[in-house]
VODREN-569023 format. One line per 4 residues: their letters; for each residue x, y, z of N, C-alpha, C. Coordinates in nm, 4 decimals, m for minus. Example, Ala and Ser with C-alpha at 12.3 -4.5 7.8 and 13.67 -1.06 7.14 Angstrom:
<recs>
AS = 1.3190 m0.5690 0.7800 1.2300 m0.4500 0.7800 1.3200 m0.3300 0.7800  1.2850 m0.2250 0.7080 1.3670 m0.1060 0.7140 1.2900 0.0030 0.7870
</recs>
This chain:
<recs>
MTKP = 0.0660 m0.1140 0.0126 0.0076 m0.0224 0.0100 0.0913 0.1117 m0.0041  0.2213 0.1261 0.0682 0.3133 0.2412 0.0386 0.3664 0.2576 m0.0982  0.3929 0.1767 m0.1413 0.4727 0.2215 m0.2975 0.3487 0.2589 m0.3797  0.2114 0.2511 m0.3821 0.1375 0.2933 m0.4864 0.1067 0.4399 m0.4499
GLSA = 0.1373 0.4740 m0.3150 0.1056 0.6215 m0.2628 0.2057 0.6926 m0.2867  0.3281 0.6408 m0.2929 0.4506 0.7391 m0.3303 0.4515 0.7782 m0.4669  0.4219 0.6611 m0.5622 0.4274 0.6817 m0.6725 0.3309 0.7692 m0.7577  0.2059 0.7879 m0.6737 0.1220 0.9130 m0.7156 0.1725 1.0352 m0.6731
FSIL = 0.2372 1.0349 m0.5483 0.2841 1.1827 m0.5315 0.4095 1.2169 m0.6080  0.4594 1.1310 m0.6432 0.6112 1.1357 m0.7361 0.5367 1.2050 m0.8718  0.4270 1.1335 m0.9222 0.4016 1.1921 m1.0455 0.3140 1.3132 m1.0420  0.2619 1.3369 m0.9306 0.1819 1.5029 m0.9240 0.3007 1.5789 m0.9071
GLSG = 0.4201 1.5510 m0.8569 0.5340 1.6590 m0.8157 0.5973 1.6899 m0.9580  0.6013 1.5583 m1.0238 0.6620 1.5837 m1.1570 0.5863 1.6666 m1.2626  0.4486 1.6507 m1.2429 0.3699 1.7530 m1.3417 0.3675 1.8625 m1.3000  0.3765 1.9150 m1.1749 0.3954 2.0593 m1.1229 0.5209 2.1077 m1.1925
LIVL = 0.6385 2.0505 m1.1919 0.7579 2.1057 m1.2412 0.7566 2.1468 m1.3650  0.6895 2.0294 m1.4362 0.6715 2.0577 m1.5825 0.5895 2.1691 m1.6305  0.4748 2.2029 m1.5437 0.3976 2.3303 m1.5474 0.4676 2.4460 m1.5609  0.5439 2.4498 m1.4211 0.6205 2.5622 m1.3903 0.7293 2.6184 m1.4676
TGCF = 0.7745 2.5033 m1.5377 0.8768 2.5183 m1.6550 0.8101 2.5618 m1.7602  0.6996 2.5430 m1.7925 0.6230 2.6057 m1.9190 0.5817 2.7394 m1.8975  0.5618 2.8046 m1.7611 0.5122 2.9163 m1.7406 0.6275 2.9830 m1.7323  0.7542 2.9766 m1.6814 0.8597 3.0503 m1.6548 0.9666 3.0653 m1.7667
GPPA = 0.9888 2.9774 m1.8372 1.0614 2.9411 m1.9452 1.0644 3.0660 m2.0687  1.1766 3.0836 m2.1440 1.1700 3.2109 m2.2611 1.0377 3.1640 m2.3336  0.9972 3.3071 m2.3532 0.8757 3.3285 m2.4675 0.9349 3.2604 m2.6281  0.8118 3.2092 m2.6524 0.8567 3.1798 m2.8007 0.8728 3.3064 m2.8877
PAPS = 0.9470 3.3122 m2.9757 0.9902 3.4147 m3.0794 0.8497 3.4345 m3.1420  0.8224 3.5789 m3.1196 0.7061 3.6127 m3.2299 0.7148 3.6209 m3.3702  0.6307 3.6209 m3.4373 0.6621 3.6126 m3.6020 0.7028 3.7468 m3.6462  0.8158 3.7487 m3.7135 0.8786 3.8968 m3.7623 0.7935 3.9447 m3.8801
TSSA = 0.7848 4.0925 m3.8845 0.7002 4.1645 m3.9845 0.7976 4.2211 m4.0644  0.9429 4.2005 m4.0556 1.0271 4.2696 m4.1380 1.0818 4.1798 m4.2641  1.0209 4.0585 m4.2620 1.0816 3.9628 m4.3710 0.9878 3.9847 m4.4932  1.0772 4.0098 m4.6001 1.0289 4.0511 m4.7318 0.9121 3.9685 m4.7923
APSP = 0.8222 4.0097 m4.8449 0.7366 3.9406 m4.8951 0.7582 3.9144 m5.0424  0.7456 3.8057 m5.0933 0.7737 3.7756 m5.2193 0.7416 3.8914 m5.3353  0.8453 3.9303 m5.4272 0.8026 4.0398 m5.5121 0.7467 3.9777 m5.5996  0.6379 4.0661 m5.7000 0.5689 3.9970 m5.7933 0.6570 3.9928 m5.9008
TASS = 0.6315 3.8949 m5.9823 0.6709 3.8965 m6.1314 0.6590 4.0037 m6.2053  0.7358 4.0062 m6.3212 0.7040 4.1292 m6.4075 0.5744 4.1059 m6.4923  0.5612 3.9597 m6.5167 0.4106 3.9564 m6.5654 0.2912 3.9726 m6.4854  0.3198 3.9665 m6.3782 0.1981 3.9675 m6.2715 0.1738 4.1225 m6.2302
ASPS = 0.2852 4.2190 m6.2083 0.2718 4.3553 m6.1778 0.2105 4.4239 m6.2628  0.0995 4.5138 m6.2014 0.0337 4.5975 m6.2809 0.1004 4.7455 m6.2463  0.0831 4.8474 m6.3764 0.1495 4.9686 m6.3211 0.1189 5.0566 m6.2043  m0.0176 5.0452 m6.1743 m0.0597 5.0973 m6.0518 0.0012 5.0392 m5.9136
SASP = 0.0392 4.9250 m5.9109 0.1028 4.8797 m5.8042 0.2242 4.9134 m5.7546  0.3041 4.9730 m5.8691 0.4094 5.0059 m5.8412 0.4317 5.1360 m5.7669  0.5533 5.1203 m5.6606 0.5775 5.2408 m5.5707 0.6639 5.3512 m5.6527  0.6345 5.4563 m5.5793 0.7022 5.5673 m5.6679 0.8481 5.5654 m5.6798
STAT = 0.9074 5.4826 m5.5629 1.0474 5.4708 m5.5474 1.0885 5.3767 m5.6569  1.0133 5.2838 m5.6957 1.0310 5.1632 m5.7843 1.0189 5.2534 m5.9196  0.9129 5.3173 m5.9418 0.9181 5.4018 m6.0661 1.0417 5.5069 m6.0795  1.0766 5.5625 m5.9875 1.2071 5.6186 m5.9881 1.3139 5.5720 m6.0335
SAST = 1.3536 5.4324 m5.9767 1.4815 5.3799 m5.9825 1.4596 5.3196 m6.1296  1.3268 5.2859 m6.2021 1.3318 5.2539 m6.3285 1.3569 5.3490 m6.4216  1.3086 5.4717 m6.3980 1.3431 5.5784 m6.4912 1.4943 5.6283 m6.4972  1.5473 5.6029 m6.3584 1.6975 5.6206 m6.3662 1.7660 5.5398 m6.4299
TAGA = 1.7304 5.3942 m6.4263 1.8042 5.2959 m6.5107 1.8021 5.3323 m6.6465  1.6704 5.3807 m6.6861 1.6619 5.3861 m6.8351 1.7447 5.5060 m6.9010  1.7441 5.6192 m6.8179 1.8042 5.7137 m6.8398 1.9677 5.6720 m6.8443  2.0384 5.6184 m6.7787 2.1368 5.5650 m6.7771 2.1779 5.4808 m6.9094
TSSA = 2.0841 5.3904 m6.9306 2.0958 5.3227 m7.0684 2.1280 5.4045 m7.1720  2.0179 5.4820 m7.1952 1.9904 5.6005 m7.2943 2.1134 5.6823 m7.3222  2.1716 5.7140 m7.2028 2.2878 5.8125 m7.2350 2.4029 5.7602 m7.2833  2.4220 5.6281 m7.2445 2.5267 5.5456 m7.3025 2.5245 5.5195 m7.4400
TPTS = 2.4426 5.5428 m7.5073 2.4064 5.5223 m7.6806 2.5017 5.6413 m7.7258  2.5730 5.5935 m7.8414 2.6315 5.6818 m7.8994 2.5350 5.7883 m8.0073  2.5759 5.9011 m7.9926 2.4958 6.0160 m8.0720 2.5330 6.0077 m8.2218  2.6532 5.9740 m8.2322 2.7086 5.9827 m8.3944 2.6615 5.8457 m8.4671
PTGT = 2.5930 5.8494 m8.5776 2.5339 5.7154 m8.6682 2.6677 5.6283 m8.6821  2.6295 5.4938 m8.6431 2.7496 5.4052 m8.6818 2.7637 5.4087 m8.8038  2.9022 5.3885 m8.8436 2.9737 5.3893 m8.9412 3.0041 5.5328 m9.0151  2.9841 5.6541 m8.9679 3.0274 5.7424 m8.9769 3.1819 5.7635 m8.9708
SAPP = 3.2149 5.8110 m9.0644 3.3999 5.8240 m9.0653 3.4455 5.9702 m9.0254  3.5502 5.9603 m9.0032 3.6076 6.0795 m8.9285 3.6176 6.1660 m9.0356  3.6236 6.3250 m9.0469 3.6269 6.4160 m9.1505 3.7887 6.3906 m9.2089  3.7920 6.4118 m9.3338 3.9177 6.4135 m9.3549 4.0269 6.5153 m9.3343
TSPA = 4.1259 6.4870 m9.3021 4.2040 6.6256 m9.2918 4.2605 6.6973 m9.3942  4.2568 6.8280 m9.3790 4.2939 6.9321 m9.4675 4.4456 6.8991 m9.5155  4.4846 6.8967 m9.6665 4.6262 6.8859 m9.6939 4.6943 6.9992 m9.6457  4.8194 6.9532 m9.6346 4.9282 7.0652 m9.5721 4.9332 7.1718 m9.6515
AAPP = 4.9320 7.2606 m9.6198 4.9497 7.4058 m9.7138 5.0923 7.3932 m9.7691  5.0837 7.4537 m9.8883 5.1979 7.4626 m9.9888 5.2864 7.5692 m9.9215  5.4291 7.5583 m9.9415 5.5100 7.6519 m9.8862 5.4986 7.7692 m9.9753  5.5046 7.9033 m9.9502 5.5080 8.0126 m10.0054 5.5926 8.0122 m10.1122
SSAP = 5.5816 8.0735 m10.2219 5.6748 8.1006 m10.3527 5.6996 8.2366 m10.3857  5.8414 8.2595 m10.3728 5.8742 8.4230 m10.4299 5.8157 8.4420 m10.5600  5.8169 8.3374 m10.6336 5.7599 8.3562 m10.7848 5.6178 8.4197 m10.7852  5.6007 8.4891 m10.8936 5.4497 8.5530 m10.9166 5.3691 8.4543 m10.9572
AGPP = 5.2173 8.4402 m10.9376 5.1246 8.3391 m10.9650 5.1389 8.3565 m11.1263  5.1042 8.2255 m11.1882 5.0977 8.2293 m11.3267 4.9630 8.3150 m11.4204  4.9834 8.3390 m11.4928 4.8612 8.4143 m11.5821 4.7415 8.3364 m11.5386  4.6096 8.4248 m11.5495 4.4805 8.3653 m11.5345 4.4558 8.2556 m11.6371
AAGE = 4.3300 8.1742 m11.6247 4.3180 8.0634 m11.7152 4.2479 8.1518 m11.8467  4.2809 8.0833 m11.9544 4.2492 8.1256 m12.0991 4.0774 8.1462 m12.1021  4.0326 8.2668 m12.1383 3.9078 8.2786 m12.1415 3.8415 8.3364 m12.0054  3.9246 8.3535 m11.8970 3.8997 8.4144 m11.7846 3.9918 8.5309 m11.7726
PAPT = 3.9744 8.6461 m11.8049 4.0524 8.7784 m11.7826 3.9790 8.8068 m11.6264  4.0938 8.8585 m11.5568 4.0767 8.9272 m11.4567 4.0043 9.0627 m11.4690  3.8954 9.0935 m11.3752 3.8468 9.2262 m11.3912 3.9484 9.3313 m11.3559  3.9570 9.4467 m11.4374 4.0590 9.5437 m11.4052 3.9943 9.6573 m11.2915
GLPE = 3.8586 9.6644 m11.3119 3.7669 9.7763 m11.2463 3.8106 9.9346 m11.2839  3.9048 9.9343 m11.4034 3.9246 10.0614 m11.4330 3.8278 10.1172 m11.5560  3.7987 10.2395 m11.5561 3.6899 10.3154 m11.6482 3.7713 10.2782 m11.8063  3.6597 10.2683 m11.8865 3.6940 10.2675 m12.0300 3.7443 10.4158 m12.0810
QVAP = 3.8437 10.4383 m12.1543 3.9047 10.5334 m12.2017 3.9706 10.5394 m12.3374  3.9870 10.6404 m12.4191 4.0375 10.6533 m12.5467 4.1642 10.7275 m12.5466  4.2887 10.6810 m12.5567 4.3884 10.7553 m12.5867 4.5370 10.6777 m12.6371  4.6215 10.7526 m12.6779 4.7213 10.6995 m12.7415 4.8231 10.5824 m12.6621
LTIY = 4.8837 10.5254 m12.7231 4.9518 10.4263 m12.6507 5.1163 10.4488 m12.6634  5.1848 10.4186 m12.5748 5.3404 10.4592 m12.5790 5.3979 10.3205 m12.5684  5.4655 10.3222 m12.7033 5.5569 10.1920 m12.7366 5.7066 10.2379 m12.7428  5.7898 10.1713 m12.6783 5.9147 10.2223 m12.7040 6.0144 10.1112 m12.8354
YVAV = 6.0873 10.2043 m12.8993 6.1686 10.1280 m12.9999 6.3010 10.1430 m12.9556  6.4044 10.1223 m13.0549 6.5503 10.1462 m13.0012 6.6343 10.2357 m13.1115  6.6866 10.3481 m13.0433 6.8004 10.4060 m13.1661 6.9325 10.3531 m13.1443  6.9623 10.2841 m13.2351 7.1020 10.2084 m13.2315 7.1907 10.3122 m13.2245
GDSG = 7.2971 10.3099 m13.1272 7.4479 10.3794 m13.1399 7.3779 10.5150 m13.0638  7.2795 10.5635 m12.9897 7.2465 10.6831 m12.9475 7.3190 10.7005 m12.8171  7.3611 10.6193 m12.7376 7.4249 10.6302 m12.6296 7.3553 10.7020 m12.5003  7.2137 10.6879 m12.5158 7.1572 10.7403 m12.3970 7.0983 10.8901 m12.4322
RSGP = 7.1482 10.9341 m12.5583 7.0995 11.0934 m12.5519 6.9550 11.0985 m12.5708  6.8675 11.0195 m12.6604 6.7490 11.0397 m12.6713 6.6410 10.9683 m12.6048  6.6797 10.8747 m12.4873 6.5893 10.8087 m12.4024 6.6786 10.7468 m12.3115  6.6353 10.6377 m12.2164 6.7248 10.5519 m12.1242 6.8180 10.4665 m12.2320
AIGC = 6.9488 10.4726 m12.1557 7.0525 10.4126 m12.2187 7.0419 10.2457 m12.2001  7.0444 10.1484 m12.3006 7.0525 10.0157 m12.2829 7.1825 9.9712 m12.3583  7.2020 9.8195 m12.3285 7.3469 9.7621 m12.3665 7.3748 9.8283 m12.5094  7.4931 9.7813 m12.5412 7.5666 9.7890 m12.6682 7.5643 9.9672 m12.7035
GDSL = 7.5329 10.0284 m12.6236 7.5366 10.1796 m12.6524 7.4299 10.2325 m12.7369  7.3257 10.1612 m12.6822 7.1715 10.2322 m12.7460 7.1169 10.3101 m12.6795  7.0006 10.3595 m12.7071 6.8921 10.4346 m12.6306 6.7618 10.3668 m12.6739  6.6543 10.3767 m12.5642 6.5062 10.3528 m12.5702 6.4262 10.4974 m12.5898
VATT = 6.3550 10.4957 m12.6801 6.2961 10.6397 m12.7444 6.1273 10.5812 m12.7444  6.0449 10.6651 m12.6878 5.9165 10.6375 m12.6606 5.8605 10.7143 m12.7879  5.7343 10.6078 m12.8443 5.6491 10.6938 m12.9682 5.5520 10.6564 m12.9190  5.4190 10.7035 m12.9888 5.2727 10.7141 m12.9369 5.2223 10.6664 m13.0753
TAPV = 5.1052 10.6007 m13.0356 5.0041 10.5780 m13.1708 4.8832 10.6519 m13.1627  4.8031 10.6014 m13.2633 4.6832 10.6994 m13.2661 4.5921 10.6663 m13.1621  4.5062 10.7367 m13.0961 4.4188 10.6941 m12.9917 4.3343 10.5678 m12.9828  4.3736 10.4981 m12.8848 4.3132 10.3690 m12.8962 4.2027 10.3378 m12.7797
RFTD = 4.1004 10.2727 m12.7801 3.9914 10.2563 m12.6774 4.0440 10.1392 m12.5987  4.0572 10.1453 m12.4606 4.0846 10.0451 m12.3615 4.0311 10.0675 m12.2425  4.0484 9.9740 m12.1330 4.0050 9.9626 m12.0007 4.1586 9.9440 m11.9324  4.2257 9.8298 m11.9604 4.3761 9.8042 m11.9280 4.4478 9.8604 m12.0206
QVGP = 4.5768 9.9184 m11.9971 4.6498 9.9738 m12.1095 4.7544 9.8904 m12.1404  4.7909 9.8107 m12.0386 4.8934 9.7162 m12.0524 4.8963 9.6337 m12.1937  4.7829 9.5514 m12.1803 4.7465 9.4468 m12.2990 4.7743 9.5136 m12.4142  4.6900 9.6190 m12.4554 4.6942 9.6841 m12.5851 4.8168 9.7124 m12.6110
SVGT = 4.9032 9.7704 m12.5360 5.0470 9.8504 m12.5465 5.1456 9.7320 m12.5731  5.1547 9.6421 m12.5080 5.2476 9.5154 m12.5250 5.1852 9.4364 m12.6551  5.0592 9.4384 m12.6931 5.0191 9.3705 m12.7928 5.0312 9.4600 m12.9160  5.0329 9.5681 m12.9439 5.0678 9.6594 m13.0406 5.2188 9.6422 m13.0790
LLAN = 5.3003 9.6373 m12.9918 5.4219 9.6039 m12.9942 5.4651 9.4978 m13.0322  5.3922 9.3925 m13.0117 5.4249 9.2488 m13.0645 5.3726 9.2278 m13.2067  5.2768 9.3076 m13.2396 5.2000 9.2966 m13.3620 5.2900 9.3644 m13.4543  5.3540 9.4344 m13.4565 5.4393 9.4977 m13.5415 5.5565 9.4356 m13.5963
KSRD = 5.5361 9.3850 m13.7263 5.6675 9.3070 m13.8062 5.7418 9.3754 m13.8895  5.7569 9.5128 m13.8428 5.8405 9.5853 m13.9122 5.9772 9.6289 m13.8436  6.0831 9.5799 m13.9294 6.1988 9.6161 m13.8385 6.2376 9.7849 m13.8021  6.1928 9.8548 m13.9127 6.1909 10.0022 m13.9106 6.0914 10.0663 m13.8891
VGQS = 6.1009 10.1690 m13.7864 5.9855 10.2451 m13.7263 5.9416 10.3374 m13.8302  5.9050 10.3486 m13.9425 5.8527 10.4486 m14.0075 6.0067 10.5113 m14.0779  6.0361 10.6784 m14.0898 6.1424 10.7272 m14.0831 6.2082 10.7832 m13.9943  6.1534 10.7340 m13.8749 6.2523 10.7806 m13.7373 6.3911 10.7273 m13.7283
GLIN = 6.4237 10.6337 m13.7887 6.5622 10.5768 m13.7742 6.5514 10.4858 m13.6710  6.4424 10.4636 m13.5720 6.4402 10.3612 m13.4878 6.4057 10.2444 m13.5363  6.4353 10.1227 m13.4625 6.4208 9.9892 m13.4932 6.3368 9.8992 m13.3993  6.2700 9.8125 m13.4315 6.1909 9.7118 m13.3555 6.2702 9.5771 m13.3655
VLYQ = 6.3480 9.5432 m13.2474 6.4293 9.4002 m13.2601 6.3439 9.2739 m13.2603  6.2214 9.3128 m13.1994 6.0936 9.1981 m13.1793 6.0274 9.1790 m13.2942  6.0529 9.2431 m13.4408 5.9898 9.1833 m13.5428 5.9753 9.0592 m13.5888  6.0843 8.9778 m13.5848 6.0763 8.8360 m13.6141 6.0034 8.7412 m13.5304
SSLT = 5.9928 8.7997 m13.4093 5.9862 8.6889 m13.2870 5.8224 8.6633 m13.3090  5.7692 8.5504 m13.2336 5.6292 8.4997 m13.2616 5.6022 8.5080 m13.0946  5.5619 8.6043 m13.0515 5.5196 8.6051 m12.9006 5.3625 8.6955 m12.8990  5.3109 8.6088 m12.7799 5.1437 8.6718 m12.7536 5.1777 8.7015 m12.6304
YLAG = 5.0782 8.8248 m12.5955 5.0693 8.8744 m12.4744 4.9317 8.7725 m12.4135  4.9710 8.7327 m12.2992 4.8630 8.6461 m12.2037 4.8129 8.7484 m12.0948  4.8661 8.8106 m12.0073 4.8498 8.8831 m11.9137 4.9266 8.9444 m11.8156  4.8755 9.0420 m11.7632 4.9575 9.1142 m11.6750 4.8864 9.1582 m11.5463
ELNG = 4.9964 9.2131 m11.4585 4.9493 9.2255 m11.3020 5.0374 9.3207 m11.2512  4.9373 9.4358 m11.2063 5.0459 9.5398 m11.1166 5.0400 9.4816 m10.9742  5.1614 9.4966 m10.9361 5.1612 9.4632 m10.7765 5.2612 9.5570 m10.6843  5.1848 9.6792 m10.6467 5.2652 9.7836 m10.6014 5.3382 9.8887 m10.7170
STIT = 5.4494 9.8851 m10.7121 5.5280 9.9486 m10.8445 5.5875 9.8424 m10.9265  5.5257 9.7349 m10.9266 5.6041 9.6322 m11.0293 5.4894 9.5730 m11.1272  5.5120 9.6078 m11.2574 5.4302 9.5489 m11.3563 5.5140 9.4092 m11.3861  5.4167 9.2813 m11.3870 5.4499 9.1611 m11.4449 5.3463 9.1237 m11.5475
IWLS = 5.4443 9.0937 m11.6300 5.3695 9.0257 m11.7621 5.4002 8.9081 m11.8123  5.3002 8.8065 m11.8743 5.3332 8.6910 m11.9174 5.2970 8.6660 m12.0846  5.3867 8.6368 m12.1208 5.4129 8.6088 m12.2658 5.4158 8.4525 m12.3190  5.3991 8.4100 m12.4354 5.3771 8.2838 m12.4939 5.4584 8.3042 m12.6240
GQFM = 5.5341 8.2096 m12.6602 5.5951 8.2071 m12.8081 5.7329 8.2034 m12.7781  5.8073 8.2302 m12.8828 5.9395 8.2316 m12.9146 5.9853 8.3547 m12.9705  6.1154 8.3781 m12.9052 6.2162 8.4882 m12.9589 6.2746 8.4572 m13.0844  6.3036 8.5558 m13.1876 6.3967 8.5463 m13.3055 6.4748 8.6804 m13.3125
LGGV = 6.5771 8.6527 m13.2610 6.6583 8.7797 m13.2515 6.7787 8.7865 m13.3618  6.8087 8.9116 m13.3654 6.9530 8.9029 m13.4587 7.0793 8.9036 m13.4348  7.1167 8.9160 m13.2892 7.2640 8.8791 m13.2451 7.2550 8.9351 m13.0852  7.3764 8.9269 m13.0259 7.3945 8.9351 m12.8814 7.3352 9.0718 m12.8489
CDIP = 7.3547 9.1706 m12.9101 7.3164 9.3075 m12.8704 7.1493 9.3245 m12.8794  7.0760 9.2343 m12.9583 6.9516 9.2456 m12.9698 6.8721 9.1806 m12.8280  6.9473 9.1020 m12.7197 6.8976 9.0485 m12.6068 6.8547 9.1712 m12.5302  6.9589 9.2736 m12.5162 6.9044 9.3652 m12.4272 6.7976 9.4730 m12.4773
RAKA = 6.8210 9.4581 m12.5718 6.7071 9.5708 m12.7009 6.5653 9.4979 m12.6468  6.5604 9.3613 m12.6824 6.4183 9.3071 m12.7055 6.3881 9.3272 m12.5230  6.4307 9.2964 m12.4415 6.4119 9.2946 m12.2882 6.3716 9.4424 m12.2464  6.4574 9.5526 m12.2985 6.4247 9.6807 m12.2694 6.2687 9.7286 m12.3306
QLEY = 6.2531 9.6975 m12.4701 6.1507 9.7220 m12.5253 6.0082 9.6897 m12.4516  5.9815 9.5624 m12.4186 5.9033 9.5098 m12.3394 5.8927 9.5595 m12.1911  5.9833 9.5548 m12.1149 5.9686 9.6078 m11.9956 5.9260 9.7557 m12.0025  5.9977 9.8569 m12.0776 5.9539 9.9962 m12.0729 5.8006 10.0058 m12.1248
TAMA = 5.7839 9.9225 m12.2119 5.6356 9.9489 m12.2732 5.5327 9.9132 m12.1959  5.5775 9.8046 m12.0879 5.4586 9.7607 m11.9850 5.4672 9.8709 m11.8779  5.5691 9.9058 m11.8315 5.5748 10.0109 m11.7435 5.5011 10.1746 m11.7659  5.5464 10.2030 m11.8677 5.4734 10.3275 m11.9651 5.3349 10.3145 m11.9313
ASGA = 5.2610 10.1814 m11.9842 5.1480 10.1507 m11.9963 5.0778 10.1741 m11.8444  5.1591 10.0995 m11.7277 5.0882 10.0790 m11.5981 5.1003 10.1839 m11.5052  5.2160 10.2697 m11.5348 5.2522 10.3615 m11.4473 5.3727 10.3042 m11.3343  5.4204 10.1872 m11.3688 5.5165 10.1001 m11.2762 5.6332 10.1729 m11.2918
TSAQ = 5.7419 10.1181 m11.1878 5.8878 10.1934 m11.2023 5.9606 10.0604 m11.2292  5.9244 9.9298 m11.2311 5.9853 9.8216 m11.2461 5.9201 9.7327 m11.3221  5.9570 9.6233 m11.3970 5.8802 9.5176 m11.4559 5.9493 9.3784 m11.4585  5.8719 9.2768 m11.4807 5.8928 9.1551 m11.4800 5.8409 9.0891 m11.5848
VFVN = 5.9099 9.0016 m11.6652 5.8554 8.9713 m11.7793 5.8892 8.8028 m11.7628  5.7742 8.7407 m11.8027 5.7749 8.5835 m11.8219 5.7317 8.5371 m11.9426  5.8141 8.4671 m12.0134 5.7773 8.3973 m12.1286 5.7814 8.2424 m12.1265  5.6519 8.1887 m12.1664 5.6402 8.0590 m12.1462 5.6523 8.0074 m11.9810
NRPI = 5.6047 8.0911 m11.9175 5.6185 8.0709 m11.7677 5.7534 8.0781 m11.7079  5.8883 8.1441 m11.7732 5.9973 8.1564 m11.7263 6.0490 8.2830 m11.7728  6.1567 8.3383 m11.6483 6.1964 8.4737 m11.6518 6.2614 8.4868 m11.7719  6.2312 8.6141 m11.8489 6.2908 8.6556 m11.9765 6.4373 8.6560 m11.9607
DQVL = 6.5107 8.6766 m11.8555 6.6640 8.6483 m11.8618 6.7068 8.5276 m11.8689  6.6189 8.4205 m11.8307 6.6448 8.2797 m11.8318 6.6375 8.2241 m11.9823  6.5159 8.2899 m12.0228 6.4801 8.2465 m12.1754 6.5955 8.2961 m12.2710  6.6341 8.4430 m12.2639 6.7136 8.4890 m12.3518 6.8437 8.4414 m12.3560
SLK = 6.8903 8.3956 m12.2186 7.0284 8.3578 m12.2050 7.0516 8.2346 m12.2488  6.9632 8.1800 m12.3395 6.9980 8.0399 m12.4354 7.0104 8.1017 m12.5789  6.9703 8.2487 m12.5947 6.9878 8.2516 m12.7601 7.1396 8.2986 m12.7781
</recs>
């Protein structure tokens, strides 16, 4: 009879301990509200359910993507570099292209032309002294209509195919040459003329005579104090040195 009583008491005491342990033990953790809910997939999300921050993030991402796109079209080549500038040349530019005379801007006028011929053996008494003891003498033509006097003056000199100038005793050493006036340009006090063709002279003394006739005729027509003559784009001194 003693053993059954003790067993029942023991069972009651053990049950009480279990109950007390359940009351004073650590509380069970409450469910957390910070866990993220599963995000909706792209197919199930609607425009109205997106938060402002989500929309802002999306627009920022889109802006970053579009700004990375190159602005120039694909395949556009870089512009070609300009060629290196040619070094300046001390020689004057060549004559203008045929059929494209440069405008002079001068008014049309009618006046005599001044043409220079040679007084052989005059030794500078009648005009500027030139080689071989000769002189240059200015003559005038009948009135001529022109705007640029250089072309008509040099052209008249080259067109004269007579050696003797009337009864004046002057001579024209260019009468056998086949030369054509191309163009003229006044730069400051220097007149430059371009000719084409060939010289046909009678001897060494005709070289300074021919050069002086051309230079002085061009200077008188332009009012210049010095002249340059090019024949077939070569300086006259170089051309006449071969004669």
